N, CA, C and O atoms as CSV, one atom per row, in Angstrom:
chain,resi,resn,atom,element,x,y,z
A,1,MET,N,N,-36.734,59.060,-30.787
A,1,MET,CA,C,-36.272,58.731,-32.120
A,1,MET,C,C,-35.251,59.752,-32.607
A,1,MET,O,O,-34.355,59.424,-33.385
A,2,SER,N,N,-35.391,60.987,-32.146
A,2,SER,CA,C,-34.465,62.039,-32.547
A,2,SER,C,C,-33.033,61.718,-32.105
A,2,SER,O,O,-32.074,61.991,-32.826
A,3,GLU,N,N,-32.906,61.137,-30.915
A,3,GLU,CA,C,-31.578,60.772,-30.410
A,3,GLU,C,C,-30.941,59.717,-31.300
A,3,GLU,O,O,-29.743,59.773,-31.577
A,4,LEU,N,N,-31.736,58.762,-31.747
A,4,LEU,CA,C,-31.238,57.725,-32.643
A,4,LEU,C,C,-30.846,58.326,-33.988
A,4,LEU,O,O,-29.807,57.972,-34.544
A,5,GLN,N,N,-31.658,59.222,-34.512
A,5,GLN,CA,C,-31.339,59.867,-35.780
A,5,GLN,C,C,-30.041,60.660,-35.674
A,5,GLN,O,O,-29.217,60.636,-36.588
A,6,ASP,N,N,-29.863,61.353,-34.574
A,6,ASP,CA,C,-28.625,62.105,-34.369
A,6,ASP,C,C,-27.423,61.175,-34.290
A,6,ASP,O,O,-26.376,61.466,-34.868
A,7,ALA,N,N,-27.561,60.067,-33.583
A,7,ALA,CA,C,-26.458,59.115,-33.455
A,7,ALA,C,C,-26.098,58.527,-34.815
A,7,ALA,O,O,-24.920,58.372,-35.136
A,8,ILE,N,N,-27.106,58.203,-35.609
A,8,ILE,CA,C,-26.847,57.653,-36.949
A,8,ILE,C,C,-26.191,58.707,-37.833
A,8,ILE,O,O,-25.228,58.413,-38.541
A,9,ALA,N,N,-26.707,59.929,-37.795
A,9,ALA,CA,C,-26.134,61.011,-38.606
A,9,ALA,C,C,-24.672,61.247,-38.239
A,9,ALA,O,O,-23.842,61.453,-39.123
A,10,ASN,N,N,-24.348,61.218,-36.954
A,10,ASN,CA,C,-22.962,61.404,-36.518
A,10,ASN,C,C,-22.070,60.260,-36.992
A,10,ASN,O,O,-20.937,60.487,-37.416
A,11,ALA,N,N,-22.582,59.029,-36.920
A,11,ALA,CA,C,-21.798,57.877,-37.386
A,11,ALA,C,C,-21.556,57.970,-38.891
A,11,ALA,O,O,-20.460,57.668,-39.365
A,12,ILE,N,N,-22.570,58.384,-39.636
A,12,ILE,CA,C,-22.407,58.534,-41.090
A,12,ILE,C,C,-21.375,59.610,-41.409
A,12,ILE,O,O,-20.545,59.444,-42.303
A,13,GLU,N,N,-21.437,60.710,-40.673
A,13,GLU,CA,C,-20.464,61.784,-40.898
A,13,GLU,C,C,-19.042,61.302,-40.586
A,13,GLU,O,O,-18.107,61.616,-41.322
A,14,ASP,N,N,-18.881,60.549,-39.510
A,14,ASP,CA,C,-17.559,59.996,-39.198
A,14,ASP,C,C,-17.090,59.052,-40.301
A,14,ASP,O,O,-15.913,59.053,-40.661
A,15,ALA,N,N,-17.997,58.255,-40.830
A,15,ALA,CA,C,-17.642,57.327,-41.914
A,15,ALA,C,C,-17.200,58.104,-43.153
A,15,ALA,O,O,-16.249,57.706,-43.826
A,16,ARG,N,N,-17.883,59.208,-43.458
A,16,ARG,CA,C,-17.489,60.039,-44.605
A,16,ARG,C,C,-16.103,60.640,-44.390
A,16,ARG,O,O,-15.281,60.677,-45.304
A,17,GLN,N,N,-15.861,61.105,-43.178
A,17,GLN,CA,C,-14.545,61.688,-42.874
A,17,GLN,C,C,-13.442,60.634,-42.996
A,17,GLN,O,O,-12.359,60.913,-43.510
A,18,LEU,N,N,-13.730,59.424,-42.520
A,18,LEU,CA,C,-12.746,58.341,-42.654
A,18,LEU,C,C,-12.491,58.021,-44.120
A,18,LEU,O,O,-11.354,57.761,-44.514
A,19,ASP,N,N,-13.538,58.038,-44.919
A,19,ASP,CA,C,-13.399,57.766,-46.352
A,19,ASP,C,C,-12.507,58.814,-47.007
A,19,ASP,O,O,-11.634,58.486,-47.811
A,20,ILE,N,N,-12.735,60.074,-46.657
A,20,ILE,CA,C,-11.918,61.161,-47.210
A,20,ILE,C,C,-10.464,60.993,-46.793
A,20,ILE,O,O,-9.555,61.137,-47.611
A,21,MET,N,N,-10.245,60.686,-45.507
A,21,MET,CA,C,-8.866,60.502,-45.020
A,21,MET,C,C,-8.199,59.312,-45.694
A,21,MET,O,O,-7.021,59.379,-46.044
A,22,ALA,N,N,-8.924,58.248,-45.876
A,22,ALA,CA,C,-8.349,57.042,-46.475
A,22,ALA,C,C,-7.952,57.293,-47.924
A,22,ALA,O,O,-6.975,56.720,-48.405
A,23,LEU,N,N,-8.683,58.125,-48.610
A,23,LEU,CA,C,-8.361,58.421,-50.001
A,23,LEU,C,C,-7.240,59.437,-50.142
A,23,LEU,O,O,-6.526,59.428,-51.145
A,24,SER,N,N,-7.072,60.315,-49.156
A,24,SER,CA,C,-6.111,61.405,-49.301
A,24,SER,C,C,-4.838,61.250,-48.463
A,24,SER,O,O,-3.837,61.898,-48.769
A,25,GLU,N,N,-4.842,60.436,-47.445
A,25,GLU,CA,C,-3.681,60.340,-46.566
A,25,GLU,C,C,-3.304,58.883,-46.342
A,25,GLU,O,O,-3.995,57.955,-46.761
A,26,LYS,N,N,-2.193,58.732,-45.671
A,26,LYS,CA,C,-1.773,57.388,-45.285
A,26,LYS,C,C,-2.651,56.907,-44.134
A,26,LYS,O,O,-2.953,57.663,-43.210
A,27,THR,N,N,-3.052,55.648,-44.202
A,27,THR,CA,C,-3.944,55.119,-43.171
A,27,THR,C,C,-3.211,54.834,-41.866
A,27,THR,O,O,-3.854,54.536,-40.859
A,28,SER,N,N,-1.908,54.916,-41.858
A,28,SER,CA,C,-1.174,54.722,-40.602
A,28,SER,C,C,-1.088,56.022,-39.806
A,28,SER,O,O,-0.538,56.027,-38.705
A,29,ASN,N,N,-1.606,57.097,-40.326
A,29,ASN,CA,C,-1.629,58.399,-39.687
A,29,ASN,C,C,-2.409,58.321,-38.368
A,29,ASN,O,O,-3.504,57.759,-38.342
A,30,PRO,N,N,-1.867,58.875,-37.270
A,30,PRO,CA,C,-2.580,58.843,-35.981
A,30,PRO,C,C,-3.967,59.486,-36.038
A,30,PRO,O,O,-4.874,59.054,-35.327
A,31,THR,N,N,-4.140,60.500,-36.864
A,31,THR,CA,C,-5.448,61.140,-36.996
A,31,THR,C,C,-6.462,60.145,-37.560
A,31,THR,O,O,-7.616,60.111,-37.134
A,32,PHE,N,N,-6.017,59.342,-38.520
A,32,PHE,CA,C,-6.896,58.337,-39.115
A,32,PHE,C,C,-7.279,57.280,-38.078
A,32,PHE,O,O,-8.439,56.874,-38.003
A,33,LEU,N,N,-6.318,56.842,-37.287
A,33,LEU,CA,C,-6.594,55.856,-36.241
A,33,LEU,C,C,-7.541,56.427,-35.180
A,33,LEU,O,O,-8.418,55.722,-34.680
A,34,ASP,N,N,-7.358,57.708,-34.841
A,34,ASP,CA,C,-8.281,58.360,-33.909
A,34,ASP,C,C,-9.691,58.422,-34.519
A,34,ASP,O,O,-10.690,58.255,-33.819
A,35,GLY,N,N,-9.748,58.660,-35.817
A,35,GLY,CA,C,-11.031,58.705,-36.511
A,35,GLY,C,C,-11.735,57.352,-36.479
A,35,GLY,O,O,-12.953,57.282,-36.318
A,36,ILE,N,N,-10.966,56.284,-36.633
A,36,ILE,CA,C,-11.541,54.932,-36.559
A,36,ILE,C,C,-12.101,54.687,-35.160
A,36,ILE,O,O,-13.204,54.162,-35.009
A,37,ASN,N,N,-11.336,55.070,-34.142
A,37,ASN,CA,C,-11.808,54.898,-32.768
A,37,ASN,C,C,-13.068,55.727,-32.506
A,37,ASN,O,O,-13.986,55.262,-31.831
A,38,ALA,N,N,-13.114,56.939,-33.030
A,38,ALA,CA,C,-14.298,57.784,-32.861
A,38,ALA,C,C,-15.500,57.160,-33.575
A,38,ALA,O,O,-16.620,57.194,-33.064
A,39,PHE,N,N,-15.256,56.588,-34.768
A,39,PHE,CA,C,-16.322,55.947,-35.528
A,39,PHE,C,C,-16.871,54.743,-34.763
A,39,PHE,O,O,-18.084,54.538,-34.710
A,40,ILE,N,N,-15.988,53.956,-34.178
A,40,ILE,CA,C,-16.426,52.799,-33.384
A,40,ILE,C,C,-17.265,53.269,-32.191
A,40,ILE,O,O,-18.287,52.664,-31.867
A,41,THR,N,N,-16.830,54.338,-31.551
A,41,THR,CA,C,-17.583,54.892,-30.429
A,41,THR,C,C,-18.975,55.347,-30.888
A,41,THR,O,O,-19.969,55.132,-30.194
A,42,ARG,N,N,-19.029,55.977,-32.061
A,42,ARG,CA,C,-20.326,56.418,-32.600
A,42,ARG,C,C,-21.235,55.213,-32.887
A,42,ARG,O,O,-22.429,55.246,-32.591
A,43,LEU,N,N,-20.663,54.155,-33.464
A,43,LEU,CA,C,-21.462,52.956,-33.754
A,43,LEU,C,C,-21.976,52.312,-32.469
A,43,LEU,O,O,-23.104,51.822,-32.421
A,44,GLU,N,N,-21.143,52.315,-31.431
A,44,GLU,CA,C,-21.597,51.788,-30.146
A,44,GLU,C,C,-22.748,52.640,-29.600
A,44,GLU,O,O,-23.681,52.115,-28.991
A,45,ARG,N,N,-22.677,53.939,-29.819
A,45,ARG,CA,C,-23.753,54.834,-29.383
A,45,ARG,C,C,-25.045,54.531,-30.149
A,45,ARG,O,O,-26.129,54.507,-29.567
A,46,VAL,N,N,-24.918,54.301,-31.448
A,46,VAL,CA,C,-26.089,53.940,-32.255
A,46,VAL,C,C,-26.708,52.656,-31.718
A,46,VAL,O,O,-27.927,52.549,-31.588
A,47,LYS,N,N,-25.858,51.687,-31.409
A,47,LYS,CA,C,-26.354,50.410,-30.883
A,47,LYS,C,C,-27.074,50.615,-29.555
A,47,LYS,O,O,-28.156,50.068,-29.343
A,48,THR,N,N,-26.487,51.388,-28.677
A,48,THR,CA,C,-27.088,51.641,-27.367
A,48,THR,C,C,-28.439,52.345,-27.493
A,48,THR,O,O,-29.414,51.956,-26.850
A,49,VAL,N,N,-28.485,53.369,-28.317
A,49,VAL,CA,C,-29.720,54.139,-28.475
A,49,VAL,C,C,-30.789,53.294,-29.174
A,49,VAL,O,O,-31.969,53.375,-28.832
A,50,SER,N,N,-30.380,52.496,-30.139
A,50,SER,CA,C,-31.363,51.717,-30.904
A,50,SER,C,C,-31.973,50.594,-30.071
A,50,SER,O,O,-33.086,50.155,-30.363
A,51,GLN,N,N,-31.278,50.122,-29.050
A,51,GLN,CA,C,-31.818,49.052,-28.213
A,51,GLN,C,C,-33.038,49.506,-27.421
A,51,GLN,O,O,-33.879,48.687,-27.052
A,52,SER,N,N,-33.135,50.787,-27.163
A,52,SER,CA,C,-34.275,51.293,-26.406
A,52,SER,C,C,-35.459,51.650,-27.307
A,52,SER,O,O,-36.503,52.079,-26.815
A,53,SER,N,N,-35.306,51.477,-28.618
A,53,SER,CA,C,-36.412,51.782,-29.542
A,53,SER,C,C,-36.941,50.488,-30.154
A,53,SER,O,O,-36.318,49.432,-30.043
A,54,ASP,N,N,-38.091,50.588,-30.796
A,54,ASP,CA,C,-38.701,49.429,-31.440
A,54,ASP,C,C,-38.317,49.353,-32.915
A,54,ASP,O,O,-39.035,48.752,-33.715
A,55,LEU,N,N,-37.219,49.941,-33.268
A,55,LEU,CA,C,-36.782,49.991,-34.652
A,55,LEU,C,C,-36.133,48.678,-35.045
A,55,LEU,O,O,-35.238,48.183,-34.359
A,56,GLU,N,N,-36.594,48.114,-36.164
A,56,GLU,CA,C,-35.990,46.899,-36.697
A,56,GLU,C,C,-35.557,47.176,-38.122
A,56,GLU,O,O,-36.341,47.671,-38.932
A,57,VAL,N,N,-34.311,46.857,-38.426
A,57,VAL,CA,C,-33.799,47.023,-39.780
A,57,VAL,C,C,-33.797,45.652,-40.443
A,57,VAL,O,O,-33.193,44.713,-39.925
A,58,PRO,N,N,-34.469,45.530,-41.586
A,58,PRO,CA,C,-34.492,44.233,-42.264
A,58,PRO,C,C,-33.081,43.787,-42.640
A,58,PRO,O,O,-32.283,44.582,-43.135
A,59,VAL,N,N,-32.783,42.522,-42.405
A,59,VAL,CA,C,-31.467,41.971,-42.731
A,59,VAL,C,C,-31.190,42.129,-44.222
A,59,VAL,O,O,-30.056,42.384,-44.627
A,60,GLU,N,N,-32.223,41.979,-45.025
A,60,GLU,CA,C,-32.082,42.126,-46.474
A,60,GLU,C,C,-31.541,43.512,-46.817
A,60,GLU,O,O,-30.708,43.655,-47.712
A,61,PHE,N,N,-32.011,44.519,-46.110
A,61,PHE,CA,C,-31.534,45.881,-46.353
A,61,PHE,C,C,-30.034,45.964,-46.122
A,61,PHE,O,O,-29.304,46.564,-46.912
A,62,ILE,N,N,-29.586,45.361,-45.040
A,62,ILE,CA,C,-28.159,45.413,-44.721
A,62,ILE,C,C,-27.345,44.668,-45.772
A,62,ILE,O,O,-26.341,45.184,-46.261
A,63,HIS,N,N,-27.771,43.463,-46.118
A,63,HIS,CA,C,-27.011,42.653,-47.070
A,63,HIS,C,C,-27.042,43.221,-48.484
A,63,HIS,O,O,-26.007,43.288,-49.146
A,64,ARG,N,N,-28.207,43.624,-48.947
A,64,ARG,CA,C,-28.336,44.017,-50.344
A,64,ARG,C,C,-28.039,45.481,-50.606
A,64,ARG,O,O,-27.762,45.857,-51.746
A,65,HIS,N,N,-28.089,46.317,-49.576
A,65,HIS,CA,C,-27.929,47.741,-49.839
A,65,HIS,C,C,-26.781,48.379,-49.071
A,65,HIS,O,O,-25.993,49.123,-49.655
A,66,VAL,N,N,-26.671,48.114,-47.810
A,66,VAL,CA,C,-25.584,48.722,-47.041
A,66,VAL,C,C,-24.250,48.110,-47.459
A,66,VAL,O,O,-23.295,48.836,-47.738
A,67,ASP,N,N,-24.177,46.773,-47.503
A,67,ASP,CA,C,-22.929,46.108,-47.885
A,67,ASP,C,C,-22.503,46.446,-49.308
A,67,ASP,O,O,-21.311,46.471,-49.615
A,68,GLU,N,N,-23.478,46.708,-50.177
A,68,GLU,CA,C,-23.171,47.042,-51.568
A,68,GLU,C,C,-23.119,48.554,-51.797
A,68,GLU,O,O,-22.990,49.005,-52.935
A,69,ALA,N,N,-23.219,49.329,-50.728
A,69,ALA,CA,C,-23.165,50.792,-50.774
A,69,ALA,C,C,-24.228,51.370,-51.707
A,69,ALA,O,O,-23.972,52.326,-52.439
A,70,ARG,N,N,-25.407,50.785,-51.672
A,70,ARG,CA,C,-26.515,51.281,-52.484
A,70,ARG,C,C,-27.365,52.240,-51.658
A,70,ARG,O,O,-27.322,52.241,-50.427
A,71,SER,N,N,-28.119,53.034,-52.353
A,71,SER,CA,C,-28.953,54.048,-51.721
A,71,SER,C,C,-30.172,53.427,-51.044
A,71,SER,O,O,-30.715,52.442,-51.544
A,72,PRO,N,N,-30.608,53.984,-49.918
A,72,PRO,CA,C,-31.863,53.526,-49.306
A,72,PRO,C,C,-33.053,53.698,-50.256
A,72,PRO,O,O,-34.035,52.959,-50.175
A,73,ASP,N,N,-32.952,54.678,-51.154
A,73,ASP,CA,C,-34.020,54.864,-52.138
A,73,ASP,C,C,-34.115,53.655,-53.074
A,73,ASP,O,O,-35.207,53.282,-53.502
A,74,ASP,N,N,-32.968,53.045,-53.389
A,74,ASP,CA,C,-32.974,51.825,-54.211
A,74,ASP,C,C,-33.712,50.709,-53.482
A,74,ASP,O,O,-34.484,49.962,-54.084
A,75,PHE,N,N,-33.466,50.607,-52.182
A,75,PHE,CA,C,-34.148,49.587,-51.378
A,75,PHE,C,C,-35.652,49.831,-51.398
A,75,PHE,O,O,-36.438,48.900,-51.574
A,76,LYS,N,N,-36.043,51.081,-51.219
A,76,LYS,CA,C,-37.468,51.437,-51.234
A,76,LYS,C,C,-38.085,51.086,-52.582
A,76,LYS,O,O,-39.190,50.546,-52.633
A,77,GLU,N,N,-37.395,51.382,-53.662
A,77,GLU,CA,C,-37.912,51.075,-54.999
A,77,GLU,C,C,-38.025,49.571,-55.216
A,77,GLU,O,O,-38.994,49.103,-55.815
A,78,ASP,N,N,-37.041,48.808,-54.733
A,78,ASP,CA,C,-37.101,47.343,-54.844
A,78,ASP,C,C,-38.317,46.798,-54.098
A,78,ASP,O,O,-39.056,45.965,-54.623
A,79,ILE,N,N,-38.515,47.272,-52.883
A,79,ILE,CA,C,-39.651,46.812,-52.082
A,79,ILE,C,C,-40.959,47.200,-52.759
A,79,ILE,O,O,-41.880,46.387,-52.844
A,80,LEU,N,N,-41.047,48.422,-53.236
A,80,LEU,CA,C,-42.265,48.894,-53.897
A,80,LEU,C,C,-42.585,48.060,-55.132
A,80,LEU,O,O,-43.743,47.707,-55.358
A,81,SER,N,N,-41.577,47.747,-55.926
A,81,SER,CA,C,-41.837,46.944,-57.128
A,81,SER,C,C,-42.277,45.534,-56.753
A,81,SER,O,O,-43.129,44.957,-57.428
A,82,ARG,N,N,-41.711,44.970,-55.686
A,82,ARG,CA,C,-42.141,43.636,-55.246
A,82,ARG,C,C,-43.566,43.662,-54.694
A,82,ARG,O,O,-44.340,42.730,-54.914
A,83,VAL,N,N,-43.907,44.730,-53.978
A,83,VAL,CA,C,-45.268,44.857,-53.456
A,83,VAL,C,C,-46.260,44.961,-54.612
A,83,VAL,O,O,-47.318,44.334,-54.579
A,84,LYS,N,N,-45.924,45.747,-55.629
A,84,LYS,CA,C,-46.807,45.875,-56.788
A,84,LYS,C,C,-46.966,44.542,-57.506
A,84,LYS,O,O,-48.073,44.184,-57.909
A,85,ALA,N,N,-45.872,43.805,-57.669
A,85,ALA,CA,C,-45.938,42.500,-58.337
A,85,ALA,C,C,-46.806,41.532,-57.535
A,85,ALA,O,O,-47.616,40.799,-58.104
A,86,THR,N,N,-46.636,41.531,-56.233
A,86,THR,CA,C,-47.442,40.658,-55.370
A,86,THR,C,C,-48.917,41.051,-55.429
A,86,THR,O,O,-49.792,40.186,-55.457
A,87,ALA,N,N,-49.188,42.344,-55.446
A,87,ALA,CA,C,-50.574,42.810,-55.540
A,87,ALA,C,C,-51.201,42.369,-56.864
A,87,ALA,O,O,-52.361,41.959,-56.900
A,88,ASN,N,N,-50.436,42.456,-57.940
A,88,ASN,CA,C,-50.948,42.010,-59.239
A,88,ASN,C,C,-51.209,40.509,-59.241
A,88,ASN,O,O,-52.212,40.059,-59.793
A,89,GLN,N,N,-50.325,39.735,-58.636
A,89,GLN,CA,C,-50.544,38.285,-58.538
A,89,GLN,C,C,-51.803,37.993,-57.726
A,89,GLN,O,O,-52.594,37.121,-58.087
A,90,THR,N,N,-51.981,38.717,-56.642
A,90,THR,CA,C,-53.161,38.515,-55.800
A,90,THR,C,C,-54.432,38.856,-56.569
A,90,THR,O,O,-55.421,38.127,-56.489
A,91,ARG,N,N,-54.411,39.958,-57.312
A,91,ARG,CA,C,-55.575,40.311,-58.134
A,91,ARG,C,C,-55.876,39.211,-59.147
A,91,ARG,O,O,-57.036,38.870,-59.380
A,92,GLY,N,N,-54.828,38.665,-59.743
A,92,GLY,CA,C,-55.004,37.579,-60.703
A,92,GLY,C,C,-55.612,36.347,-60.057
A,92,GLY,O,O,-56.483,35.706,-60.645
A,93,LYS,N,N,-55.168,36.009,-58.858
A,93,LYS,CA,C,-55.720,34.855,-58.142
A,93,LYS,C,C,-57.189,35.088,-57.784
A,93,LYS,O,O,-58.012,34.178,-57.888
A,94,ILE,N,N,-57.507,36.302,-57.365
A,94,ILE,CA,C,-58.898,36.623,-57.022
A,94,ILE,C,C,-59.777,36.488,-58.259
A,94,ILE,O,O,-60.862,35.910,-58.197
A,95,ALA,N,N,-59.308,37.021,-59.379
A,95,ALA,CA,C,-60.088,36.925,-60.623
A,95,ALA,C,C,-60.269,35.468,-61.032
A,95,ALA,O,O,-61.352,35.075,-61.467
A,96,ALA,N,N,-59.214,34.665,-60.894
A,96,ALA,CA,C,-59.308,33.244,-61.251
A,96,ALA,C,C,-60.311,32.518,-60.346
A,96,ALA,O,O,-61.090,31.691,-60.821
A,97,LEU,N,N,-60.290,32.821,-59.067
A,97,LEU,CA,C,-61.240,32.196,-58.134
A,97,LEU,C,C,-62.675,32.635,-58.422
A,97,LEU,O,O,-63.601,31.832,-58.308
A,98,GLN,N,N,-62.861,33.883,-58.788
A,98,GLN,CA,C,-64.199,34.344,-59.147
A,98,GLN,C,C,-64.687,33.644,-60.412
A,98,GLN,O,O,-65.856,33.270,-60.512
A,99,HIS,N,N,-63.788,33.471,-61.372
A,99,HIS,CA,C,-64.147,32.753,-62.597
A,99,HIS,C,C,-64.487,31.295,-62.280
A,99,HIS,O,O,-65.449,30.749,-62.821
A,100,LEU,N,N,-63.710,30.676,-61.417
A,100,LEU,CA,C,-63.987,29.295,-60.998
A,100,LEU,C,C,-65.350,29.212,-60.317
A,100,LEU,O,O,-66.124,28.290,-60.574
A,101,LYS,N,N,-65.633,30.163,-59.461
A,101,LYS,CA,C,-66.915,30.197,-58.759
A,101,LYS,C,C,-68.072,30.243,-59.758
A,101,LYS,O,O,-69.039,29.491,-59.632
A,102,GLU,N,N,-67.969,31.119,-60.738
A,102,GLU,CA,C,-69.026,31.226,-61.747
A,102,GLU,C,C,-69.122,29.954,-62.585
A,102,GLU,O,O,-70.225,29.525,-62.923
A,103,SER,N,N,-68.001,29.352,-62.922
A,103,SER,CA,C,-68.007,28.115,-63.704
A,103,SER,C,C,-68.672,26.983,-62.925
A,103,SER,O,O,-69.460,26.223,-63.489
A,104,VAL,N,N,-68.363,26.866,-61.642
A,104,VAL,CA,C,-68.972,25.828,-60.806
A,104,VAL,C,C,-70.467,26.097,-60.668
A,104,VAL,O,O,-71.272,25.167,-60.737
A,105,ARG,N,N,-70.842,27.346,-60.476
A,105,ARG,CA,C,-72.255,27.706,-60.358
A,105,ARG,C,C,-73.014,27.342,-61.645
A,105,ARG,O,O,-74.093,26.752,-61.587
A,106,GLN,N,N,-72.449,27.694,-62.790
A,106,GLN,CA,C,-73.109,27.379,-64.057
A,106,GLN,C,C,-73.202,25.864,-64.266
A,106,GLN,O,O,-74.242,25.360,-64.689
A,107,PHE,N,N,-72.124,25.143,-63.973
A,107,PHE,CA,C,-72.129,23.692,-64.108
A,107,PHE,C,C,-73.192,23.068,-63.201
A,107,PHE,O,O,-73.928,22.167,-63.604
A,108,SER,N,N,-73.251,23.573,-61.965
A,108,SER,CA,C,-74.223,23.053,-61.007
A,108,SER,C,C,-75.650,23.294,-61.473
A,108,SER,O,O,-76.500,22.414,-61.341
A,109,LYS,N,N,-75.922,24.463,-62.009
A,109,LYS,CA,C,-77.260,24.772,-62.511
A,109,LYS,C,C,-77.599,23.896,-63.719
A,109,LYS,O,O,-78.716,23.390,-63.829
A,110,GLN,N,N,-76.640,23.720,-64.615
A,110,GLN,CA,C,-76.879,22.919,-65.819
A,110,GLN,C,C,-77.167,21.467,-65.486
A,110,GLN,O,O,-77.927,20.812,-66.200
A,111,HIS,N,N,-76.585,20.960,-64.434
A,111,HIS,CA,C,-76.741,19.551,-64.079
A,111,HIS,C,C,-77.692,19.330,-62.907
A,111,HIS,O,O,-77.743,18.239,-62.338
A,112,GLY,N,N,-78.437,20.359,-62.555
A,112,GLY,CA,C,-79.445,20.229,-61.521
A,112,GLY,C,C,-78.899,20.024,-60.127
A,112,GLY,O,O,-79.568,19.428,-59.282
A,113,LEU,N,N,-77.731,20.493,-59.878
A,113,LEU,CA,C,-77.131,20.322,-58.556
A,113,LEU,C,C,-77.458,21.479,-57.613
A,113,LEU,O,O,-77.169,21.413,-56.418
A,114,MET,N,N,-78.053,22.523,-58.146
A,114,MET,CA,C,-78.421,23.676,-57.318
A,114,MET,C,C,-79.888,23.976,-57.516
A,114,MET,O,O,-80.394,23.901,-58.635
A,115,ASP,N,N,-80.575,24.315,-56.441
A,115,ASP,CA,C,-81.960,24.758,-56.524
A,115,ASP,C,C,-81.976,26.219,-56.912
A,115,ASP,O,O,-81.024,26.958,-56.660
A,116,GLU,N,N,-83.038,26.609,-57.510
A,116,GLU,CA,C,-83.261,28.031,-57.734
A,116,GLU,C,C,-83.638,28.624,-56.379
A,116,GLU,O,O,-84.289,27.946,-55.584
A,117,PRO,N,N,-83.258,29.839,-56.096
A,117,PRO,CA,C,-83.586,30.436,-54.798
A,117,PRO,C,C,-85.089,30.402,-54.538
A,117,PRO,O,O,-85.882,30.850,-55.366
A,118,GLY,N,N,-85.474,29.858,-53.366
A,118,GLY,CA,C,-86.859,29.826,-52.945
A,118,GLY,C,C,-87.689,28.706,-53.559
A,118,GLY,O,O,-88.903,28.683,-53.354
A,119,SER,N,N,-87.083,27.764,-54.312
A,119,SER,CA,C,-87.867,26.721,-54.965
A,119,SER,C,C,-87.976,25.453,-54.146
A,119,SER,O,O,-88.667,24.520,-54.556
A,120,SER,N,N,-87.313,25.387,-52.997
A,120,SER,CA,C,-87.327,24.171,-52.196
A,120,SER,C,C,-87.402,24.520,-50.727
A,120,SER,O,O,-86.983,25.596,-50.300
A,121,ASP,N,N,-87.951,23.576,-49.954
A,121,ASP,CA,C,-87.994,23.773,-48.513
A,121,ASP,C,C,-86.698,23.314,-47.856
A,121,ASP,O,O,-86.501,23.496,-46.655
A,122,ASP,N,N,-85.815,22.717,-48.656
A,122,ASP,CA,C,-84.537,22.216,-48.149
A,122,ASP,C,C,-83.714,23.398,-47.624
A,122,ASP,O,O,-83.552,24.399,-48.323
A,123,GLN,N,N,-83.208,23.287,-46.428
A,123,GLN,CA,C,-82.446,24.367,-45.813
A,123,GLN,C,C,-80.952,24.110,-45.884
A,123,GLN,O,O,-80.216,24.578,-45.015
A,124,SER,N,N,-80.481,23.392,-46.874
A,124,SER,CA,C,-79.051,23.108,-46.987
A,124,SER,C,C,-78.299,24.387,-47.340
A,124,SER,O,O,-78.881,25.335,-47.867
A,125,PRO,N,N,-77.016,24.404,-47.048
A,125,PRO,CA,C,-76.230,25.618,-47.257
A,125,PRO,C,C,-76.265,26.079,-48.711
A,125,PRO,O,O,-76.088,25.283,-49.633
A,126,ARG,N,N,-76.492,27.351,-48.897
A,126,ARG,CA,C,-76.441,28.034,-50.184
A,126,ARG,C,C,-77.337,27.399,-51.233
A,126,ARG,O,O,-77.070,27.518,-52.429
A,127,GLY,N,N,-78.380,26.736,-50.807
A,127,GLY,CA,C,-79.362,26.222,-51.743
A,127,GLY,C,C,-78.948,24.958,-52.469
A,127,GLY,O,O,-79.622,24.565,-53.421
A,128,ALA,N,N,-77.880,24.310,-52.067
A,128,ALA,CA,C,-77.427,23.099,-52.762
A,128,ALA,C,C,-78.317,21.913,-52.357
A,128,ALA,O,O,-78.704,21.782,-51.196
A,129,LYS,N,N,-78.630,21.056,-53.333
A,129,LYS,CA,C,-79.433,19.858,-53.040
A,129,LYS,C,C,-78.547,18.835,-52.338
A,129,LYS,O,O,-77.349,18.732,-52.601
A,130,ARG,N,N,-79.166,18.097,-51.453
A,130,ARG,CA,C,-78.441,17.033,-50.772
A,130,ARG,C,C,-78.645,15.740,-51.547
A,130,ARG,O,O,-79.759,15.412,-51.954
A,131,ALA,N,N,-77.574,15.029,-51.741
A,131,ALA,CA,C,-77.655,13.750,-52.443
A,131,ALA,C,C,-78.219,12.704,-51.497
A,131,ALA,O,O,-77.861,12.680,-50.319
A,132,ARG,N,N,-79.106,11.830,-51.997
A,132,ARG,CA,C,-79.673,10.762,-51.186
A,132,ARG,C,C,-78.948,9.479,-51.500
A,132,ARG,O,O,-78.688,9.152,-52.658
A,133,VAL,N,N,-78.632,8.771,-50.464
A,133,VAL,CA,C,-77.950,7.492,-50.627
A,133,VAL,C,C,-78.927,6.398,-50.262
A,133,VAL,O,O,-79.397,6.335,-49.126
A,134,ASP,N,N,-79.242,5.521,-51.229
A,134,ASP,CA,C,-80.134,4.386,-50.961
A,134,ASP,C,C,-79.316,3.220,-50.465
A,134,ASP,O,O,-78.295,2.862,-51.052
A,135,GLN,N,N,-79.778,2.626,-49.367
A,135,GLN,CA,C,-79.016,1.499,-48.811
A,135,GLN,C,C,-79.748,0.212,-49.007
A,135,GLN,O,O,-79.261,-0.844,-48.603
């Protein structure tokens, strides 16, 4: 992983140098063109090194953060806020299902659809009475 980190760090440094040159000099300058070629070589190195690792970069990260020149910390914060929102939704669903469970249990007891524990020899699941169908 260290080799991949070094390759990425070198590519980022080349990109920064190209940015500085593009802002301060003419882009037709041979030094700038050499810098572009060096940057391409660095990116090819990153690609080569990354193929031997199990590293996967989410496409969303590339589209929403790299293309928009946003910080990786912004991406982390976006993911964290979505995880928290999803966790809250899940907690809400669990609470709703627990409330439904209690409501069904109370309804069943009120209408005689459930036996009291140990009051019947019926071995049906969870103590529920079986309905009899007369033919």
